[in-house]
Backbone as numpy.savetxt, mean C-alpha at the origin, in Angstrom:
# Nx Ny Nz CAx CAy CAz Cx Cy Cz
-8.07 13.49 -13.36 -9.22 12.68 -13.35 -9.76 12.59 -11.93
-11.09 12.68 -11.82 -11.73 12.77 -10.50 -12.52 11.49 -10.29
-12.40 10.86 -9.11 -13.13 9.63 -8.88 -14.11 9.92 -7.87
-15.24 9.07 -7.73 -16.28 9.32 -6.77 -15.74 9.20 -5.37
-16.26 9.92 -4.45 -15.92 9.81 -2.98 -16.38 8.45 -2.53
-15.63 7.86 -1.60 -16.03 6.62 -0.99 -17.35 6.71 -0.36
-18.18 5.71 -0.46 -19.43 5.69 0.25 -19.24 5.48 1.74
-20.19 5.75 2.65 -20.05 5.56 4.03 -19.94 4.08 4.28
-19.27 3.75 5.37 -19.09 2.39 5.83 -20.43 1.75 6.05
-20.72 0.60 5.59 -21.93 -0.08 5.91 -21.65 -1.17 6.96
-22.15 -0.86 8.15 -21.94 -1.78 9.26 -23.35 -2.18 9.83
-23.30 -3.45 10.44 -24.58 -3.89 11.00 -24.93 -3.07 12.23
-26.23 -2.87 12.58 -26.66 -2.05 13.71 -26.50 -2.73 15.00
-25.27 -3.11 15.30 -25.00 -3.86 16.52 -23.71 -3.38 17.08
-23.50 -3.49 18.43 -22.23 -3.01 19.01 -21.04 -3.91 18.39
-20.06 -3.24 17.90 -18.96 -3.87 17.29 -17.67 -3.57 18.03
-16.67 -4.44 17.93 -15.46 -4.25 18.75 -14.28 -4.16 17.77
-13.48 -3.07 17.94 -12.29 -2.93 17.07 -11.13 -3.45 17.88
-10.25 -4.14 17.14 -8.98 -4.58 17.70 -7.92 -3.54 17.70
-7.07 -3.59 18.77 -5.85 -2.73 18.73 -4.79 -3.52 18.00
-3.65 -2.82 17.60 -2.61 -3.56 16.99 -2.01 -4.59 17.90
-1.94 -4.33 19.17 -1.38 -5.25 20.18 -2.22 -6.46 20.29
-3.55 -6.29 20.18 -4.45 -7.47 20.26 -4.31 -8.31 19.00
-4.24 -7.65 17.93 -4.02 -8.33 16.63 -2.74 -9.17 16.71
-1.69 -8.63 17.20 -0.41 -9.35 17.34 -0.55 -10.55 18.27
-1.32 -10.30 19.34 -1.52 -11.36 20.34 -2.23 -12.55 19.66
-3.22 -12.23 18.80 -3.96 -13.26 18.13 -3.06 -14.10 17.23
-2.14 -13.45 16.55 -1.17 -14.08 15.65 -0.22 -15.02 16.55
0.32 -14.38 17.60 1.30 -15.10 18.50 0.65 -16.35 19.08
-0.70 -16.29 19.38 -1.37 -17.42 19.99 -1.87 -18.44 18.92
-1.62 -18.15 17.69 -2.01 -19.11 16.64 -3.46 -19.00 16.26
-4.17 -17.99 16.82 -5.56 -17.79 16.38 -5.69 -17.36 14.93
-4.79 -16.51 14.59 -4.61 -16.12 13.18 -3.32 -16.63 12.63
-3.33 -17.19 11.43 -2.11 -17.74 10.83 -1.92 -17.20 9.47
-0.78 -17.60 8.84 -0.49 -17.14 7.48 -1.58 -17.62 6.45
-2.37 -18.63 6.86 -3.40 -19.14 5.96 -4.61 -18.26 6.03
-4.68 -17.39 7.04 -5.81 -16.43 7.07 -5.43 -15.15 6.31
-6.12 -14.99 5.20 -5.81 -13.97 4.29 -6.49 -12.66 4.72
-5.98 -11.98 5.72 -6.59 -10.86 6.24 -5.56 -9.69 6.58
-5.92 -8.50 6.70 -5.09 -7.42 7.25 -5.95 -6.57 8.16
-5.20 -5.91 9.14 -5.92 -4.98 10.07 -5.88 -3.59 9.57
-7.11 -3.07 9.37 -7.36 -1.66 8.86 -8.29 -0.93 9.76
-7.74 0.09 10.47 -8.52 0.88 11.38 -9.24 -0.01 12.44
-8.54 -1.00 12.94 -9.14 -1.91 13.92 -9.95 -3.03 13.40
-10.33 -3.04 12.15 -11.10 -4.14 11.48 -10.32 -5.18 10.81
-10.73 -6.44 11.01 -10.05 -7.51 10.24 -10.68 -7.48 8.77
-9.87 -7.21 7.82 -10.37 -7.12 6.42 -9.81 -8.20 5.59
-10.68 -8.85 4.86 -10.14 -9.93 3.94 -9.42 -9.36 2.78
-8.32 -10.06 2.43 -7.45 -9.73 1.25 -8.04 -10.48 0.10
-8.12 -9.88 -1.07 -8.68 -10.51 -2.18 -7.57 -11.40 -2.89
-7.95 -12.58 -3.31 -7.01 -13.50 -3.85 -6.36 -12.92 -5.17
-5.15 -13.28 -5.42 -4.34 -12.64 -6.54 -4.42 -13.52 -7.79
-4.71 -12.94 -8.90 -4.62 -13.74 -10.13 -3.24 -13.60 -10.82
-2.94 -14.34 -11.86 -1.61 -14.30 -12.44 -1.17 -12.94 -12.88
-2.01 -12.06 -13.37 -1.64 -10.71 -13.80 -1.23 -9.94 -12.62
-1.89 -10.06 -11.48 -1.54 -9.34 -10.24 -0.14 -9.85 -9.79
0.08 -11.20 -9.81 1.35 -11.61 -9.34 2.43 -11.17 -10.25
2.27 -11.09 -11.55 3.25 -10.62 -12.52 3.67 -9.12 -12.20
2.61 -8.25 -12.11 2.96 -6.87 -11.83 3.65 -6.67 -10.46
3.20 -7.42 -9.46 3.85 -7.29 -8.16 5.32 -7.71 -8.22
5.66 -8.76 -8.87 6.98 -9.27 -9.01 7.84 -8.32 -9.83
7.28 -7.81 -10.89 7.99 -6.88 -11.78 8.44 -5.55 -11.06
7.48 -4.96 -10.36 7.78 -3.77 -9.64 8.81 -3.97 -8.53
8.67 -5.13 -7.84 9.67 -5.39 -6.84 11.05 -5.55 -7.38
11.14 -6.35 -8.53 12.45 -6.55 -9.20 13.08 -5.22 -9.65
12.25 -4.40 -10.22 12.69 -3.07 -10.69 13.25 -2.15 -9.48
12.41 -2.14 -8.41 12.83 -1.26 -7.31 14.14 -1.76 -6.66
14.25 -3.06 -6.57 15.43 -3.66 -5.93 16.74 -3.18 -6.66
16.63 -3.09 -8.05 17.75 -2.65 -8.78 18.00 -1.13 -8.68
16.93 -0.37 -8.39 17.08 1.03 -8.45 17.43 1.69 -7.10
17.01 1.13 -6.03 17.12 1.80 -4.82 18.55 2.12 -4.26
18.84 3.31 -3.80 20.13 3.61 -3.30 20.46 2.94 -1.99
21.65 3.02 -1.55 22.03 2.48 -0.24 21.19 3.08 0.86
20.75 2.28 1.86 20.00 2.82 2.92 18.50 2.70 2.68
18.12 2.04 1.59 16.65 1.78 1.31 16.56 0.37 0.82
15.35 -0.26 1.12 15.10 -1.58 0.62 13.56 -1.66 0.35
13.23 -2.76 -0.39 11.82 -2.99 -0.73 11.32 -4.27 -0.05
10.10 -4.08 0.53 9.36 -5.22 0.99 8.14 -5.50 0.06
7.85 -6.76 -0.11 6.73 -7.09 -1.00 5.69 -7.96 -0.24
4.46 -7.45 -0.13 3.34 -8.13 0.50 3.65 -8.47 1.92
4.47 -7.62 2.66 4.70 -7.68 4.03 4.14 -6.52 4.78
3.71 -6.73 6.13 3.01 -5.68 6.83 3.99 -4.49 7.26
3.38 -3.41 7.43 3.99 -2.31 8.28 2.91 -1.94 9.29
3.39 -1.31 10.36 2.55 -1.09 11.58 2.19 0.45 11.74
0.87 0.76 11.66 0.43 2.14 11.94 -0.27 2.10 13.31
-0.90 3.24 13.67 -1.55 3.31 15.00 -2.56 2.21 15.26
-3.47 2.05 14.24 -4.63 1.12 14.50 -4.70 0.23 13.38
-3.66 0.04 12.50 -3.74 -0.78 11.35 -2.45 -1.45 11.08
-2.50 -2.55 10.33 -1.34 -3.26 9.87 -1.60 -3.70 8.44
-1.49 -2.84 7.47 -1.75 -3.24 6.09 -0.57 -4.08 5.54
-0.90 -4.78 4.44 0.10 -5.57 3.78 0.09 -5.20 2.25
0.64 -4.10 1.90 0.71 -3.60 0.50 1.49 -4.59 -0.39
1.26 -4.40 -1.68 2.03 -5.31 -2.62 3.51 -4.92 -2.58
3.88 -3.62 -2.34 5.25 -3.27 -2.17 5.36 -1.99 -1.37
6.49 -1.88 -0.55 6.73 -0.64 0.06 8.29 -0.37 -0.06
8.64 0.84 -0.07 10.02 1.25 -0.05 10.37 1.79 1.30
11.27 1.17 2.03 11.53 1.44 3.43 12.93 2.00 3.62
13.05 2.98 4.52 14.36 3.58 4.92 15.04 2.63 5.92
16.31 2.44 5.74 17.14 1.62 6.69 17.60 0.33 6.08
17.90 -0.65 6.90 18.40 -1.93 6.49 17.52 -3.06 7.11
17.46 -4.16 6.47 16.53 -5.22 6.92 16.84 -5.61 8.37
18.10 -5.57 8.70 18.47 -5.94 10.13 17.87 -5.06 11.16
17.55 -3.80 10.69 16.88 -2.79 11.67 15.51 -3.33 12.12
14.87 -4.27 11.41 13.55 -4.71 11.64 13.43 -6.12 11.99
14.44 -6.61 12.76 14.48 -7.99 13.26 13.41 -8.19 14.37
13.10 -7.15 15.12 12.21 -7.25 16.21 10.95 -6.37 16.08
10.82 -5.70 14.99 9.57 -4.86 14.72 9.36 -4.70 13.18
8.20 -4.21 12.89 7.86 -3.88 11.47 8.05 -2.45 11.24
8.21 -2.07 9.94 8.38 -0.64 9.66 7.16 0.18 10.03
7.35 1.43 10.33 6.32 2.45 10.64 6.09 3.36 9.42
4.96 4.04 9.31 4.78 4.90 8.16 5.89 5.98 7.98
6.49 6.41 9.05 7.52 7.48 8.95 8.73 6.96 8.26
8.87 5.64 8.17 10.01 5.06 7.57 9.85 4.60 6.05
8.63 4.95 5.57 8.18 4.46 4.25 8.15 5.65 3.32
8.83 5.51 2.12 8.82 6.58 1.16 7.76 6.35 0.05
7.42 5.10 -0.18 6.49 4.75 -1.25 5.68 3.52 -0.94
4.38 3.50 -1.16 3.51 2.31 -1.00 2.98 2.10 -2.44
2.92 0.73 -2.79 2.34 0.37 -4.11 1.32 -0.74 -3.86
0.19 -0.49 -4.47 -0.88 -1.49 -4.55 -1.16 -1.88 -5.97
-1.19 -3.20 -6.24 -1.64 -3.76 -7.56 -3.12 -4.01 -7.45
-3.89 -3.37 -8.39 -5.34 -3.37 -8.19 -6.07 -3.99 -9.35
-6.88 -5.02 -9.17 -7.90 -5.49 -10.10 -9.21 -5.42 -9.48
-9.62 -6.50 -8.82 -10.88 -6.46 -8.04 -10.83 -5.56 -6.80
-9.64 -5.22 -6.30 -9.50 -4.35 -5.18 -9.39 -2.86 -5.52
-9.65 -2.51 -6.80 -9.44 -1.15 -7.28 -10.26 -0.17 -6.46
-11.50 -0.41 -6.15 -12.25 0.63 -5.47 -11.73 0.86 -4.05
-11.36 -0.21 -3.34 -10.74 -0.14 -2.04 -9.46 0.61 -2.00
-8.65 0.32 -3.08 -7.29 0.96 -3.13 -7.45 2.44 -3.47
-8.44 2.86 -4.18 -8.71 4.25 -4.50 -9.39 5.00 -3.35
-9.98 4.36 -2.43 -10.76 5.05 -1.39 -10.12 4.84 -0.02
-10.39 3.65 0.55 -9.92 3.33 1.95 -8.41 3.37 2.05
-7.74 2.64 1.12 -6.26 2.60 1.22 -5.64 3.93 0.95
-6.14 4.64 -0.08 -5.55 5.97 -0.40 -5.74 6.87 0.84
-6.89 6.86 1.41 -7.10 7.82 2.57 -6.20 7.43 3.71
-6.07 6.19 4.02 -5.19 5.74 5.10 -3.67 6.08 4.86
-3.25 5.83 3.61 -1.84 6.13 3.37 -1.56 7.61 3.36
-2.54 8.42 2.93 -2.40 9.87 3.04 -2.38 10.36 4.46
-3.25 9.80 5.29 -3.36 10.15 6.74 -2.03 9.88 7.44
-1.36 8.80 7.03 -0.11 8.43 7.68 1.07 9.12 7.13
0.78 10.00 6.11 1.93 10.79 5.55 2.77 10.05 4.63
2.35 9.01 4.00 3.19 8.31 2.99 3.35 9.19 1.74
4.60 9.62 1.45 4.76 10.66 0.41 4.29 10.27 -1.01
4.47 8.99 -1.41 4.12 8.55 -2.76 3.31 7.28 -2.65
2.20 7.32 -3.34 1.29 6.10 -3.39 0.98 5.75 -4.87
1.39 4.53 -5.28 1.14 4.06 -6.59 -0.06 3.04 -6.57
-1.00 3.20 -7.57 -1.83 2.04 -7.85 -1.56 1.58 -9.18
-1.10 0.32 -9.31 -0.92 -0.33 -10.62 -2.27 -0.87 -10.97
-2.96 -0.09 -11.83 -4.35 -0.36 -12.08 -4.51 -1.32 -13.28
-4.80 -2.60 -12.97 -4.91 -3.59 -14.00 -6.27 -3.50 -14.75
-7.18 -2.85 -14.18 -8.52 -2.82 -14.82 -8.45 -1.86 -15.97
-7.83 -0.68 -15.76 -7.75 0.28 -16.89 -6.37 0.35 -17.57
-5.48 -0.58 -17.13 -4.21 -0.74 -17.74 -3.37 0.57 -17.67
-3.25 1.10 -16.48 -2.57 2.34 -16.20 -1.99 2.33 -14.82
-1.03 3.28 -14.57 -0.42 3.47 -13.24 -0.84 4.80 -12.69
-1.44 4.79 -11.52 -1.88 6.10 -10.90 -0.86 6.32 -9.74
-0.39 7.60 -9.85 0.68 8.00 -8.84 0.07 9.25 -8.04
-0.07 9.05 -6.77 -0.61 10.08 -5.85 0.59 10.59 -4.93
0.66 11.92 -4.88 1.66 12.60 -4.05 1.06 13.74 -3.29
1.86 14.29 -2.37 1.51 15.41 -1.55 0.31 15.09 -0.61
0.47 14.24 0.38 -0.59 13.90 1.31 -0.95 15.05 2.13
-2.29 15.26 2.31 -2.75 16.39 3.15 -3.98 15.93 4.02
-4.26 16.55 5.13 -5.42 16.22 5.88 -5.15 15.09 6.89
-6.12 14.89 7.77 -5.99 13.86 8.85 -7.26 13.00 8.83
-7.10 11.81 9.23 -8.13 10.84 9.51 -9.04 10.71 8.29
-10.36 10.95 8.36 -11.32 10.76 7.30 -11.18 11.86 6.21
-10.55 12.91 6.47 -10.40 14.00 5.50 -9.02 13.91 4.74
-8.28 12.93 5.06 -6.99 12.84 4.41 -7.10 12.42 2.91
-6.19 12.94 2.16 -6.19 12.64 0.69 -4.78 13.05 0.12
-4.66 12.92 -1.18 -3.40 13.34 -1.88 -3.83 14.53 -2.80
-3.02 15.58 -2.72 -3.24 16.73 -3.48 -3.02 16.59 -5.04
-2.02 15.72 -5.36 -1.60 15.50 -6.75 -1.86 14.16 -7.20
-2.32 14.05 -8.44 -2.56 12.79 -9.09 -2.13 12.77 -10.47
-1.29 11.78 -10.90 -0.89 11.62 -12.30 -1.23 10.28 -12.75
-1.73 10.17 -14.04 -2.19 8.87 -14.67 -1.09 8.62 -15.76
-0.51 7.47 -15.68 0.43 7.03 -16.75 -0.12 5.82 -17.47
-0.21 5.99 -18.86 -0.68 4.89 -19.71 0.43 3.96 -20.01
0.10 2.90 -20.80 1.07 1.82 -21.02 2.32 2.33 -21.81
2.17 3.38 -22.56 3.35 3.94 -23.36 4.04 5.03 -22.66
3.72 5.27 -21.41 4.33 6.42 -20.68 5.52 6.01 -19.84
6.41 6.94 -19.44 7.48 6.68 -18.55 7.03 7.13 -17.18
7.19 6.34 -16.13 6.74 6.75 -14.78 7.98 7.03 -13.84
7.96 8.26 -13.29 9.09 8.62 -12.44 9.04 7.92 -11.12
10.18 7.45 -10.71 10.36 6.75 -9.39 10.98 7.68 -8.43
10.25 8.16 -7.45 10.63 9.21 -6.50 10.78 8.61 -5.14
11.94 8.65 -4.61 12.26 8.11 -3.23 12.85 9.20 -2.38
12.31 9.46 -1.25 12.84 10.52 -0.36 12.87 11.90 -1.05
11.90 12.16 -1.87 11.82 13.52 -2.55 12.70 13.61 -3.81
13.47 12.56 -4.16 14.39 12.58 -5.24 13.94 11.60 -6.35
13.96 12.10 -7.62 13.64 11.29 -8.70 14.84 10.43 -9.08
14.69 9.09 -8.92 15.81 8.29 -9.19 16.02 7.98 -10.70
14.91 7.77 -11.39 14.83 7.52 -12.79 13.32 7.49 -13.19
13.14 7.17 -14.46 11.80 6.87 -14.94 11.81 5.46 -15.48
10.68 4.78 -15.39 10.60 3.41 -15.93 9.40 3.28 -16.87
9.45 2.49 -17.93 8.38 2.37 -18.84 7.19 1.59 -18.19
6.02 2.17 -18.26 4.82 1.53 -17.61 4.62 0.19 -18.19
5.02 -0.04 -19.39 4.74 -1.40 -20.06 5.52 -2.49 -19.51
6.64 -2.05 -18.70 7.41 -3.15 -18.09 6.74 -3.69 -16.80
5.75 -2.96 -16.31 5.04 -3.29 -15.11 3.65 -3.89 -15.43
2.98 -3.18 -16.38 1.62 -3.64 -16.70 1.68 -4.88 -17.46
0.82 -5.87 -17.21 0.78 -7.14 -17.98 0.25 -6.96 -19.43
């Protein structure tokens, strides 16, 4: 299935300032930004996060619970917590991270330590298929899932290629509610799970 290319960014005709990750962290440390501010840093921009409805919460909790049971020693799952890239600090609905939680007492995971990113999408579907997909591919995240609540399907993207604005995933598989979805971590298929266990 082919989706339309993302449209060009629409920005006001004024000088704009992009934040570095360090500046973003400084704003958090100073209390300028708090947990009540529903934003994430993407390519230096402060981007509003869309509020989650009950179906979104259900799918997020289900995939987290399933991954926690499946992951081998040396991997763990974070849910709705940030990881740090060069100019961004996204907060996906779930990520699979190499290592142990204690390894991250003083820092957040980097893309090189992440095997899978999962976004649960309803009103955020277009952004997850365009901006987020491009960013995750550019950072070399091997597996990207979109749990698509709009079309009641799970989209699995693999084999990231390209850099910056030309980054994308070479492979895409669509799984319907009656399909089994393979869970691949570090290049190894752990098992398959019924899509209907995740989709509301």
